Each structure stands twice: as C-alpha cells, then as structure tokens.
N, CA and C atoms as an extended XYZ file, in Angstrom:
315
Properties=species:S:1:pos:R:3:atomname:S:1:resname:S:1:resid:I:1 pbc="F F F"
N         0.818       -1.197        0.000 N   MET     1
C         0.000        0.000        0.000 CA  MET     1
C         0.861        1.260        0.000 C   MET     1
N         2.035        1.212        0.643 N   LYS     2
C         2.817        2.438        0.726 CA  LYS     2
C         3.371        2.857       -0.636 C   LYS     2
N         3.400        1.941       -1.600 N   TYR     3
C         3.919        2.272       -2.928 CA  TYR     3
C         2.811        2.641       -3.919 C   TYR     3
N         1.585        2.570       -3.467 N   LEU     4
C         0.458        2.873       -4.341 CA  LEU     4
C         0.498        4.321       -4.838 C   LEU     4
N         0.806        5.249       -3.948 N   GLY     5
C         0.902        6.659       -4.334 CA  GLY     5
C         2.016        6.892       -5.333 C   GLY     5
N         3.154        6.239       -5.114 N   LEU     6
C         4.290        6.367       -6.021 CA  LEU     6
C         3.946        5.800       -7.395 C   LEU     6
N         3.255        4.670       -7.412 N   LEU     7
C         2.840        4.060       -8.669 CA  LEU     7
C         1.900        4.988       -9.441 C   LEU     7
N         0.993        5.633       -8.731 N   SER     8
C         0.065        6.566       -9.377 CA  SER     8
C         0.812        7.728      -10.023 C   SER     8
N         1.802        8.248       -9.335 N   ILE     9
C         2.585        9.366       -9.870 CA  ILE     9
C         3.353        8.936      -11.108 C   ILE     9
N         3.930        7.760      -11.079 N   ILE    10
C         4.682        7.252      -12.229 CA  ILE    10
C         3.759        7.076      -13.429 C   ILE    10
N         2.583        6.519      -13.197 N   LEU    11
C         1.635        6.318      -14.293 CA  LEU    11
C         1.164        7.643      -14.877 C   LEU    11
N         0.880        8.610      -14.020 N   LEU    12
C         0.428        9.911      -14.502 CA  LEU    12
C         1.529       10.654      -15.243 C   LEU    12
N         2.757       10.493      -14.803 N   ALA    13
C         3.877       11.154      -15.477 CA  ALA    13
C         4.057       10.607      -16.887 C   ALA    13
N         3.701        9.371      -17.094 N   GLY    14
C         3.838        8.756      -18.409 CA  GLY    14
C         2.710        9.102      -19.357 C   GLY    14
N         1.630        9.678      -18.850 N   CYS    15
C         0.483       10.030      -19.686 CA  CYS    15
C         0.680       11.432      -20.249 C   CYS    15
N         0.762       11.523      -21.536 N   GLN    16
C         0.868       12.815      -22.191 CA  GLN    16
C        -0.274       12.911      -23.189 C   GLN    16
N        -0.834       14.086      -23.285 N   SER    17
C        -1.906       14.234      -24.261 CA  SER    17
C        -1.297       14.439      -25.641 C   SER    17
N        -1.989       13.959      -26.631 N   THR    18
C        -1.541       14.111      -28.007 CA  THR    18
C        -1.766       15.560      -28.428 C   THR    18
N        -0.752       16.212      -28.968 N   PRO    19
C        -0.943       17.605      -29.389 CA  PRO    19
C        -1.906       17.696      -30.576 C   PRO    19
N        -2.644       18.777      -30.637 N   THR    20
C        -3.549       18.982      -31.767 CA  THR    20
C        -2.738       19.345      -33.005 C   THR    20
N        -3.382       19.291      -34.142 N   PHE    21
C        -2.739       19.644      -35.399 CA  PHE    21
C        -2.185       21.064      -35.329 C   PHE    21
N        -2.945       21.978      -34.750 N   CYS    22
C        -2.520       23.379      -34.690 CA  CYS    22
C        -1.374       23.601      -33.709 C   CYS    22
N        -1.215       22.730      -32.739 N   GLU    23
C        -0.050       22.816      -31.861 CA  GLU    23
C         1.201       22.348      -32.600 C   GLU    23
N         1.024       21.401      -33.524 N   LYS    24
C         2.158       20.893      -34.302 CA  LYS    24
C         2.440       21.754      -35.526 C   LYS    24
N         1.409       22.299      -36.145 N   GLU    25
C         1.525       23.061      -37.402 CA  GLU    25
C         0.803       24.411      -37.276 C   GLU    25
N         1.271       25.294      -36.393 N   PRO    26
C         0.531       26.540      -36.143 CA  PRO    26
C         0.413       27.477      -37.345 C   PRO    26
N         1.277       27.339      -38.334 N   ASP    27
C         1.233       28.230      -39.497 CA  ASP    27
C         0.333       27.723      -40.623 C   ASP    27
N        -0.282       26.575      -40.432 N   SER    28
C        -1.166       26.012      -41.450 CA  SER    28
C        -2.417       26.880      -41.613 C   SER    28
N        -2.936       26.951      -42.841 N   ASP    29
C        -4.190       27.676      -43.085 CA  ASP    29
C        -5.332       27.091      -42.263 C   ASP    29
N        -5.248       25.816      -41.974 N   LEU    30
C        -6.278       25.145      -41.190 CA  LEU    30
C        -6.354       25.723      -39.774 C   LEU    30
N        -5.291       26.369      -39.335 N   CYS    31
C        -5.220       26.905      -37.975 CA  CYS    31
C        -5.451       28.414      -37.915 C   CYS    31
N        -5.686       29.041      -39.042 N   ASN    32
C        -5.885       30.483      -39.102 CA  ASN    32
C        -7.378       30.794      -39.070 C   ASN    32
N        -7.868       31.142      -37.904 N   GLN    33
C        -9.302       31.356      -37.725 CA  GLN    33
C        -9.832       32.491      -38.603 C   GLN    33
N        -8.978       33.407      -39.018 N   LYS    34
C        -9.413       34.514      -39.879 CA  LYS    34
C        -9.866       34.026      -41.257 C   LYS    34
N        -9.436       32.827      -41.650 N   THR    35
C        -9.799       32.300      -42.970 CA  THR    35
C       -11.022       31.392      -42.927 C   THR    35
N       -11.562       31.123      -41.742 N   TYR    36
C       -12.681       30.193      -41.624 CA  TYR    36
C       -13.957       30.776      -42.221 C   TYR    36
N       -14.766       29.907      -42.771 N   GLN    37
C       -16.074       30.313      -43.263 CA  GLN    37
C       -16.955       30.688      -42.071 C   GLN    37
N       -17.986       31.474      -42.331 N   TYR    38
C       -18.840       31.997      -41.268 CA  TYR    38
C       -19.404       30.883      -40.380 C   TYR    38
N       -19.935       29.828      -40.982 N   GLY    39
C       -20.533       28.734      -40.208 CA  GLY    39
C       -19.529       28.051      -39.295 C   GLY    39
N       -18.323       27.865      -39.789 N   THR    40
C       -17.269       27.249      -38.982 CA  THR    40
C       -16.894       28.164      -37.830 C   THR    40
N       -16.772       29.446      -38.112 N   ASP    41
C       -16.417       30.421      -37.082 CA  ASP    41
C       -17.465       30.443      -35.976 C   ASP    41
N       -18.733       30.402      -36.345 N   GLN    42
C       -19.811       30.399      -35.355 CA  GLN    42
C       -19.791       29.117      -34.521 C   GLN    42
N       -19.562       27.985      -35.176 N   ALA    43
C       -19.499       26.706      -34.455 CA  ALA    43
C       -18.324       26.698      -33.485 C   ALA    43
N       -17.206       27.278      -33.885 N   LEU    44
C       -16.035       27.331      -33.015 CA  LEU    44
C       -16.295       28.215      -31.801 C   LEU    44
N       -17.001       29.312      -31.999 N   LYS    45
C       -17.357       30.182      -30.869 CA  LYS    45
C       -18.274       29.446      -29.894 C   LYS    45
N       -19.237       28.700      -30.420 N   GLU    46
C       -20.130       27.910      -29.559 CA  GLU    46
C       -19.337       26.832      -28.826 C   GLU    46
N       -18.434       26.185      -29.538 N   PHE    47
C       -17.597       25.135      -28.965 CA  PHE    47
C       -16.783       25.663      -27.780 C   PHE    47
N       -16.256       26.865      -27.895 N   GLU    48
C       -15.418       27.437      -26.835 CA  GLU    48
C       -16.185       27.601      -25.525 C   GLU    48
N       -17.511       27.673      -25.573 N   THR    49
C       -18.304       27.826      -24.352 CA  THR    49
C       -18.529       26.500      -23.628 C   THR    49
N       -18.233       25.396      -24.270 N   LYS    50
C       -18.459       24.075      -23.677 CA  LYS    50
C       -17.470       23.838      -22.539 C   LYS    50
N       -17.830       22.961      -21.631 N   LYS    51
C       -17.077       22.791      -20.391 CA  LYS    51
C       -15.840       21.902      -20.490 C   LYS    51
N       -16.031       20.604      -20.644 N   SER    52
C       -14.872       19.716      -20.492 CA  SER    52
C       -14.913       18.546      -21.463 C   SER    52
N       -13.757       17.880      -21.567 N   ASN    53
C       -13.599       16.721      -22.452 CA  ASN    53
C       -14.220       17.002      -23.812 C   ASN    53
N       -13.664       18.007      -24.456 N   LYS    54
C       -14.199       18.443      -25.730 CA  LYS    54
C       -13.110       18.420      -26.796 C   LYS    54
N       -13.544       18.416      -28.054 N   ALA    55
C       -12.606       18.427      -29.177 CA  ALA    55
C       -13.301       19.018      -30.397 C   ALA    55
N       -12.509       19.651      -31.266 N   PHE    56
C       -13.028       20.271      -32.483 CA  PHE    56
C       -12.119       19.873      -33.628 C   PHE    56
N       -12.708       19.307      -34.673 N   ALA    57
C       -11.948       18.886      -35.854 CA  ALA    57
C       -12.415       19.700      -37.053 C   ALA    57
N       -11.470       20.025      -37.926 N   LEU    58
C       -11.770       20.826      -39.106 CA  LEU    58
C       -11.120       20.197      -40.321 C   LEU    58
N       -11.849       20.208      -41.420 N   GLY    59
C       -11.312       19.700      -42.676 CA  GLY    59
C       -11.629       20.650      -43.811 C   GLY    59
N       -10.685       20.817      -44.712 N   GLN    60
C       -10.896       21.634      -45.898 CA  GLN    60
C       -10.638       20.755      -47.112 C   GLN    60
N       -11.518       20.859      -48.098 N   THR    61
C       -11.391       20.016      -49.286 CA  THR    61
C       -10.654       20.762      -50.400 C   THR    61
N       -10.243       20.015      -51.392 N   SER    62
C        -9.483       20.592      -52.503 CA  SER    62
C       -10.299       21.601      -53.313 C   SER    62
N       -11.632       21.495      -53.243 N   ASP    63
C       -12.467       22.444      -53.985 CA  ASP    63
C       -12.959       23.611      -53.118 C   ASP    63
N       -12.344       23.784      -51.946 N   GLY    64
C       -12.615       24.959      -51.126 CA  GLY    64
C       -13.684       24.835      -50.064 C   GLY    64
N       -14.322       23.699      -49.948 N   TRP    65
C       -15.340       23.518      -48.918 CA  TRP    65
C       -14.669       23.281      -47.571 C   TRP    65
N       -15.413       23.601      -46.525 N   GLU    66
C       -14.903       23.449      -45.168 CA  GLU    66
C       -15.929       22.664      -44.360 C   GLU    66
N       -15.455       21.719      -43.594 N   PHE    67
C       -16.330       20.883      -42.771 CA  PHE    67
C       -15.750       20.783      -41.371 C   PHE    67
N       -16.619       20.645      -40.386 N   TYR    68
C       -16.147       20.516      -39.012 CA  TYR    68
C       -16.983       19.485      -38.272 C   TYR    68
N       -16.475       19.086      -37.142 N   GLY    69
C       -17.196       18.222      -36.222 CA  GLY    69
C       -16.666       18.509      -34.832 C   GLY    69
N       -17.548       18.537      -33.856 N   TYR    70
C       -17.051       18.706      -32.495 CA  TYR    70
C       -17.862       17.876      -31.525 C   TYR    70
N       -17.272       17.672      -30.372 N   SER    71
C       -17.931       16.870      -29.342 CA  SER    71
C       -17.569       17.449      -27.986 C   SER    71
N       -18.384       17.134      -27.014 N   GLU    72
C       -18.118       17.586      -25.644 CA  GLU    72
C       -18.855       16.697      -24.666 C   GLU    72
N       -18.374       16.702      -23.438 N   GLY    73
C       -19.030       15.961      -22.380 CA  GLY    73
C       -18.743       14.471      -22.350 C   GLY    73
N       -17.738       14.019      -23.057 N   TYR    74
C       -17.385       12.599      -23.051 CA  TYR    74
C       -16.639       12.245      -21.773 C   TYR    74
N       -16.528       10.959      -21.487 N   SER    75
C       -15.859       10.517      -20.263 CA  SER    75
C       -14.354       10.740      -20.320 C   SER    75
N       -13.812       10.962      -21.511 N   SER    76
C       -12.383       11.261      -21.638 CA  SER    76
C       -12.162       12.160      -22.850 C   SER    76
N       -11.064       12.877      -22.821 N   THR    77
C       -10.707       13.726      -23.956 CA  THR    77
C       -10.427       12.871      -25.180 C   THR    77
N        -9.838       11.704      -24.974 N   HIS    78
C        -9.538       10.793      -26.083 CA  HIS    78
C       -10.821       10.431      -26.842 C   HIS    78
N       -11.884       10.114      -26.110 N   LYS    79
C       -13.158        9.766      -26.751 CA  LYS    79
C       -13.758       10.971      -27.474 C   LYS    79
N       -13.627       12.148      -26.872 N   ALA    80
C       -14.144       13.361      -27.505 CA  ALA    80
C       -13.410       13.640      -28.812 C   ALA    80
N       -12.096       13.458      -28.819 N   LYS    81
C       -11.305       13.674      -30.036 CA  LYS    81
C       -11.705       12.693      -31.128 C   LYS    81
N       -11.884       11.447      -30.743 N   LYS    82
C       -12.268       10.412      -31.708 CA  LYS    82
C       -13.617       10.745      -32.342 C   LYS    82
N       -14.565       11.181      -31.537 N   GLU    83
C       -15.903       11.514      -32.038 CA  GLU    83
C       -15.882       12.760      -32.927 C   GLU    83
N       -15.136       13.777      -32.532 N   ALA    84
C       -15.049       14.994      -33.347 CA  ALA    84
C       -14.460       14.684      -34.718 C   ALA    84
N       -13.401       13.884      -34.750 N   LEU    85
C       -12.797       13.488      -36.027 CA  LEU    85
C       -13.774       12.683      -36.875 C   LEU    85
N       -14.501       11.774      -36.236 N   ALA    86
C       -15.458       10.933      -36.965 CA  ALA    86
C       -16.579       11.782      -37.570 C   ALA    86
N       -17.113       12.733      -36.801 N   GLN    87
C       -18.178       13.605      -37.309 CA  GLN    87
C       -17.694       14.427      -38.496 C   GLN    87
N       -16.514       14.995      -38.362 N   CYS    88
C       -15.955       15.822      -39.430 CA  CYS    88
C       -15.693       14.996      -40.688 C   CYS    88
N       -15.036       13.862      -40.524 N   GLN    89
C       -14.678       13.049      -41.688 CA  GLN    89
C       -15.919       12.506      -42.392 C   GLN    89
N       -16.962       12.220      -41.621 N   LYS    90
C       -18.222       11.756      -42.211 CA  LYS    90
C       -18.790       12.824      -43.150 C   LYS    90
N       -18.708       14.080      -42.742 N   ARG    91
C       -19.208       15.180      -43.575 CA  ARG    91
C       -18.345       15.364      -44.825 C   ARG    91
N       -17.032       15.257      -44.659 N   VAL    92
C       -16.123       15.379      -45.808 CA  VAL    92
C       -16.400       14.261      -46.805 C   VAL    92
N       -16.513       13.039      -46.307 N   ASP    93
C       -16.749       11.886      -47.181 CA  ASP    93
C       -18.080       12.003      -47.922 C   ASP    93
N       -19.085       12.534      -47.248 N   LYS    94
C       -20.402       12.708      -47.866 CA  LYS    94
C       -20.328       13.715      -49.019 C   LYS    94
N       -19.455       14.677      -48.901 N   HIS    95
C       -19.274       15.695      -49.944 CA  HIS    95
C       -18.683       15.084      -51.214 C   HIS    95
N       -17.884       14.046      -51.051 N   GLY    96
C       -17.352       13.333      -52.205 CA  GLY    96
C       -16.076       13.901      -52.798 C   GLY    96
N       -15.415       14.792      -52.084 N   THR    97
C       -14.153       15.368      -52.551 CA  THR    97
C       -13.065       15.028      -51.541 C   THR    97
N       -11.848       14.877      -52.038 N   ASP    98
C       -10.744       14.566      -51.127 CA  ASP    98
C       -10.593       15.646      -50.069 C   ASP    98
N       -10.447       15.201      -48.857 N   GLY    99
C       -10.223       16.104      -47.740 CA  GLY    99
C        -9.970       15.290      -46.492 C   GLY    99
N        -9.234       15.855      -45.577 N   LYS   100
C        -8.909       15.157      -44.336 CA  LYS   100
C        -9.160       16.092      -43.168 C   LYS   100
N        -9.761       15.567      -42.139 N   CYS   101
C       -10.028       16.348      -40.939 CA  CYS   101
C        -8.857       16.237      -39.969 C   CYS   101
N        -8.619       17.324      -39.270 N   GLU   102
C        -7.567       17.380      -38.257 CA  GLU   102
C        -8.149       17.985      -36.991 C   GLU   102
N        -7.648       17.549      -35.845 N   LEU   103
C        -8.055       18.143      -34.576 CA  LEU   103
C        -7.372       19.493      -34.437 C   LEU   103
N        -8.167       20.539      -34.287 N   ILE   104
C        -7.570       21.860      -34.121 CA  ILE   104
C        -7.748       22.395      -32.705 C   ILE   104
N        -8.655       21.828      -31.936 N   ARG   105
C        -8.843       22.201      -30.526 CA  ARG   105
C        -9.103       20.943      -29.737 C   ARG   105
C-alpha cells in the first residue's frame, strides 16, 4: 500500500496528451481562424463555451469547402477527439471530394 501513491505518480507522469494539429503546425491555413467560413467560425465560438472533455476537428477540401465536427461531455478527452474526427470526416466523405479532418482544438 505504501507504494500505491508512487505508482500513481509514475503512471500519470507517463500520460501525455496528443498535441492537436494546430499545436504541431501553427502556421497552417487550417489553424488560421481569420480564414474560416462563417458557419465554422460560429461553431467554433459555440464550442469554446463548452465545459470539459471536448474536441473540435476541421477539414478543408481541394475544392474549397470546409467541414467541421465537435464533441463535448465525453468521459475522456480521447473519446471526444475520436468523435469529433469521426463527425468531421463523415461530412467530408459525404461531400465526395478529397479532404482530411484534423483536430484543431
């Protein structure tokens, strides 16, 4: 029992969150909010008001369309990220043009 606290600290120290696309590629157009379409900008503003375990994914297609997906309130940030990416990619795929979604928040 006396090592339980130490084990917890070691496990937590090994847990790192995956950086978002914009943390890795801050100069990308995908990360420049000034270039976002009105609907995306409004969704991002709404997303920012959400509380916890949230994620926002954005995708831009070769023909100039923009798609997003976001989630919040999941039991973990990992699950929220997975859902946001899935929602975004589903919209891109439905459009029928090449495009890939990235986590930006």
